[in-house]
VOBA-878092 format. One record per atom (N, C-alpha, C, O): residue number from 1; residue in one letter; chain; x, y, z. Coordinates in Angstrom, 3 decimals, m for minus. Layout:
<nodes>
pos; code; unit; X; Y; Z
NUM; A; A; X; Y; Z
...
</nodes>
This chain:
<nodes>
pos; code; unit; X; Y; Z
1; M; A; 0.661; m1.264; 0.049
1; M; A; m0.050; 0.117; m0.216
1; M; A; 0.595; 1.271; m0.698
1; M; A; 1.766; 0.909; m0.817
2; D; A; 0.531; 2.238; m0.983
2; D; A; 1.507; 3.226; m0.929
2; D; A; 0.521; 4.591; m0.259
2; D; A; m0.637; 4.929; m0.504
3; K; A; 1.565; 5.162; 0.678
3; K; A; 1.343; 5.992; 1.808
3; K; A; 1.796; 7.704; 0.532
3; K; A; 2.723; 8.081; m0.184
4; K; A; 0.083; 8.299; 1.073
4; K; A; m0.554; 9.356; 0.358
4; K; A; m0.393; 10.284; 1.680
4; K; A; m0.837; 10.017; 2.797
5; E; A; 0.285; 11.343; 1.328
5; E; A; 0.151; 12.589; 2.546
5; E; A; 0.075; 14.053; 1.184
5; E; A; 0.514; 14.147; 0.037
6; L; A; m0.563; 14.800; 1.919
6; L; A; m0.473; 16.037; 1.308
6; L; A; m0.095; 17.137; 2.191
6; L; A; m0.632; 17.518; 3.231
7; A; A; 0.897; 17.556; 1.597
7; A; A; 2.192; 18.969; 2.079
7; A; A; 1.270; 20.263; 1.926
7; A; A; 1.206; 20.935; 0.896
8; V; A; 0.798; 20.430; 2.713
8; V; A; m0.017; 22.151; 2.468
8; V; A; 0.815; 23.424; 3.578
8; V; A; 0.500; 23.536; 4.763
9; A; A; 1.561; 24.023; 3.112
9; A; A; 2.448; 25.142; 3.974
9; A; A; 2.006; 26.135; 4.753
9; A; A; 0.962; 26.749; 4.531
10; A; A; 2.927; 26.390; 5.903
10; A; A; 2.046; 26.892; 7.260
10; A; A; 1.386; 27.905; 7.114
10; A; A; 1.484; 28.543; 6.066
11; L; A; 0.557; 28.299; 8.119
11; L; A; 0.036; 29.628; 7.674
11; L; A; 0.295; 30.933; 8.332
11; L; A; m0.110; 31.292; 9.438
12; K; A; 0.989; 31.551; 7.536
12; K; A; 1.187; 33.067; 7.963
12; K; A; 0.149; 34.152; 8.712
12; K; A; 0.084; 34.592; 9.860
13; N; A; m0.689; 34.378; 7.395
13; N; A; m1.779; 34.941; 7.699
13; N; A; m3.331; 34.280; 7.076
13; N; A; m3.500; 34.285; 5.857
14; G; A; m4.055; 33.912; 7.689
14; G; A; m4.788; 33.223; 7.063
14; G; A; m5.722; 32.140; 8.141
14; G; A; m5.216; 31.750; 9.194
15; T; A; m7.303; 31.679; 7.668
15; T; A; m7.989; 30.801; 8.151
15; T; A; m8.056; 29.410; 7.573
15; T; A; m8.053; 29.030; 6.402
16; V; A; m8.112; 28.816; 8.610
16; V; A; m8.773; 26.843; 8.260
16; V; A; m9.935; 27.036; 8.675
16; V; A; m10.265; 27.683; 9.668
17; I; A; m10.760; 26.350; 7.752
17; I; A; m12.288; 25.916; 8.162
17; I; A; m11.833; 24.302; 7.748
17; I; A; m11.225; 23.913; 6.751
18; D; A; m12.417; 23.461; 9.016
18; D; A; m11.989; 21.848; 8.972
18; D; A; m12.640; 21.285; 9.008
18; D; A; m13.078; 21.410; 10.152
19; H; A; m13.662; 19.964; 8.097
19; H; A; m14.450; 19.123; 8.828
19; H; A; m15.379; 19.535; 8.235
19; H; A; m16.500; 19.263; 8.667
20; I; A; m15.220; 20.406; 6.934
20; I; A; m16.911; 20.522; 6.425
20; I; A; m17.495; 19.046; 5.516
20; I; A; m16.842; 18.248; 4.844
21; P; A; m18.611; 19.078; 5.748
21; P; A; m19.254; 17.805; 5.116
21; P; A; m18.874; 17.653; 3.889
21; P; A; m18.601; 18.800; 3.534
22; S; A; m18.613; 16.694; 2.692
22; S; A; m17.959; 16.946; 1.479
22; S; A; m19.628; 17.447; 0.720
22; S; A; m19.676; 18.419; m0.034
23; K; A; m20.629; 16.797; 0.992
23; K; A; m21.507; 17.083; 0.507
23; K; A; m21.793; 19.160; 0.500
23; K; A; m22.382; 19.893; m0.293
24; S; A; m21.250; 19.354; 1.420
24; S; A; m21.677; 20.763; 1.243
24; S; A; m20.415; 21.179; 1.161
24; S; A; m20.066; 21.779; 2.178
25; L; A; m19.602; 21.090; 0.341
25; L; A; m18.179; 21.879; 0.496
25; L; A; m18.276; 22.943; m0.874
25; L; A; m17.727; 24.045; m0.871
26; F; A; m18.852; 22.558; m1.714
26; F; A; m19.131; 23.605; m3.037
26; F; A; m19.974; 24.806; m2.354
26; F; A; m19.703; 26.007; m2.357
27; K; A; m20.899; 24.245; m1.862
27; K; A; m21.778; 25.410; m1.533
27; K; A; m21.360; 26.474; m0.753
27; K; A; m21.672; 27.642; m0.988
28; V; A; m20.382; 25.959; 0.540
28; V; A; m19.638; 26.691; 1.274
28; V; A; m18.636; 27.548; 0.697
28; V; A; m18.408; 28.696; 1.078
29; V; A; m17.911; 26.808; m0.452
29; V; A; m17.033; 27.958; m1.538
29; V; A; m17.467; 28.882; m1.733
29; V; A; m16.983; 29.963; m1.396
30; N; A; m18.696; 28.683; m2.448
30; N; A; m19.518; 29.796; m3.344
30; N; A; m19.563; 30.452; m2.266
30; N; A; m18.781; 31.388; m2.102
31; L; A; m20.374; 30.144; m1.417
31; L; A; m21.142; 31.176; m0.023
31; L; A; m20.142; 32.033; 0.363
31; L; A; m20.584; 33.090; 0.814
32; L; A; m18.270; 31.892; 0.328
32; L; A; m17.263; 32.251; 1.132
32; L; A; m16.526; 33.622; m0.039
32; L; A; m15.760; 34.562; 0.175
33; G; A; m17.355; 33.019; m1.501
33; G; A; m16.768; 33.654; m2.411
33; G; A; m15.020; 33.512; m2.759
33; G; A; m14.204; 34.248; m3.315
34; I; A; m14.950; 31.973; m2.020
34; I; A; m13.347; 31.765; m2.887
34; I; A; m13.019; 31.592; m3.995
34; I; A; m11.842; 31.470; m4.336
35; K; A; m13.911; 31.551; m4.694
35; K; A; m13.600; 31.231; m6.315
35; K; A; m12.423; 32.471; m6.622
35; K; A; m11.236; 32.486; m6.947
36; D; A; m13.533; 33.538; m6.306
36; D; A; m13.406; 34.875; m6.784
36; D; A; m11.493; 35.513; m6.352
36; D; A; m10.892; 36.432; m6.908
37; L; A; m11.119; 34.832; m5.492
37; L; A; m10.020; 35.159; m4.857
37; L; A; m8.646; 35.073; m5.702
37; L; A; m8.270; 34.070; m6.308
38; E; A; m7.995; 36.258; m5.633
38; E; A; m6.847; 35.750; m6.445
38; E; A; m5.579; 35.533; m5.704
38; E; A; m4.504; 35.413; m6.291
39; N; A; m5.717; 35.480; m4.299
39; N; A; m4.616; 34.420; m3.465
39; N; A; m4.541; 33.162; m3.550
39; N; A; m5.401; 32.708; m4.305
40; S; A; m3.746; 32.256; m3.005
40; S; A; m3.555; 31.236; m3.148
40; S; A; m4.789; 29.964; m2.052
40; S; A; m4.701; 30.176; m0.842
41; V; A; m5.298; 29.376; m2.259
41; V; A; m6.523; 28.765; m1.657
41; V; A; m6.304; 27.120; m1.848
41; V; A; m6.554; 26.598; m2.934
42; T; A; m5.866; 26.418; m0.823
42; T; A; m6.021; 24.973; m0.750
42; T; A; m7.304; 24.180; m0.545
42; T; A; m8.051; 24.733; 0.263
43; I; A; m7.798; 22.973; m1.079
43; I; A; m8.985; 22.494; m0.867
43; I; A; m8.844; 21.138; m0.771
43; I; A; m8.884; 20.400; m1.756
44; G; A; m8.640; 20.667; 0.630
44; G; A; m8.930; 18.892; 0.696
44; G; A; m10.256; 18.501; 0.253
44; G; A; m11.192; 19.159; 0.706
45; F; A; m10.555; 17.372; m0.699
45; F; A; m11.924; 16.722; m0.746
45; F; A; m11.669; 15.654; 0.015
45; F; A; m10.494; 15.297; 0.091
46; N; A; m12.429; 15.102; 0.555
46; N; A; m12.482; 13.696; 0.806
46; N; A; m11.165; 13.082; 1.402
46; N; A; m10.806; 12.045; 0.845
47; L; A; m10.615; 13.399; 2.127
47; L; A; m9.010; 13.146; 2.642
47; L; A; m9.297; 12.009; 3.403
47; L; A; m10.235; 11.870; 4.188
48; D; A; m8.400; 11.184; 3.109
48; D; A; m8.614; 10.268; 5.034
48; D; A; m7.830; 10.913; 6.079
48; D; A; m6.827; 11.621; 6.169
49; S; A; m8.960; 10.217; 7.054
49; S; A; m8.348; 10.728; 8.802
49; S; A; m8.275; 9.572; 9.393
49; S; A; m8.769; 8.457; 9.227
50; K; A; m7.645; 10.008; 10.028
50; K; A; m7.540; 8.665; 11.302
50; K; A; m8.440; 9.029; 12.383
50; K; A; m8.781; 7.996; 12.960
51; Q; A; m8.799; 9.729; 12.736
51; Q; A; m10.358; 9.810; 13.650
51; Q; A; m11.390; 10.171; 12.510
51; Q; A; m12.351; 9.444; 12.760
52; M; A; m11.622; 10.746; 11.644
52; M; A; m13.043; 11.028; 10.954
52; M; A; m13.160; 10.350; 10.026
52; M; A; m14.230; 10.387; 9.418
53; G; A; m12.011; 9.412; 9.545
53; G; A; m12.596; 8.212; 8.191
53; G; A; m12.158; 9.200; 7.212
53; G; A; m10.987; 9.489; 6.966
54; K; A; m13.372; 9.770; 6.592
54; K; A; m13.015; 10.549; 5.379
54; K; A; m13.956; 11.465; 5.890
54; K; A; m14.193; 12.509; 5.282
</nodes>
């Protein structure tokens, strides 16, 4: 089995929103206007979690 990891740079100035239900992710993206930002945005979708499953 291959081990897969997502490497995300540490935040200097920003916000983390965690554990959004998969079915609601793109609704949240639209509500927050993230698609219109010029800054970098990292979105993880259905990532494996030891505590939460997916």
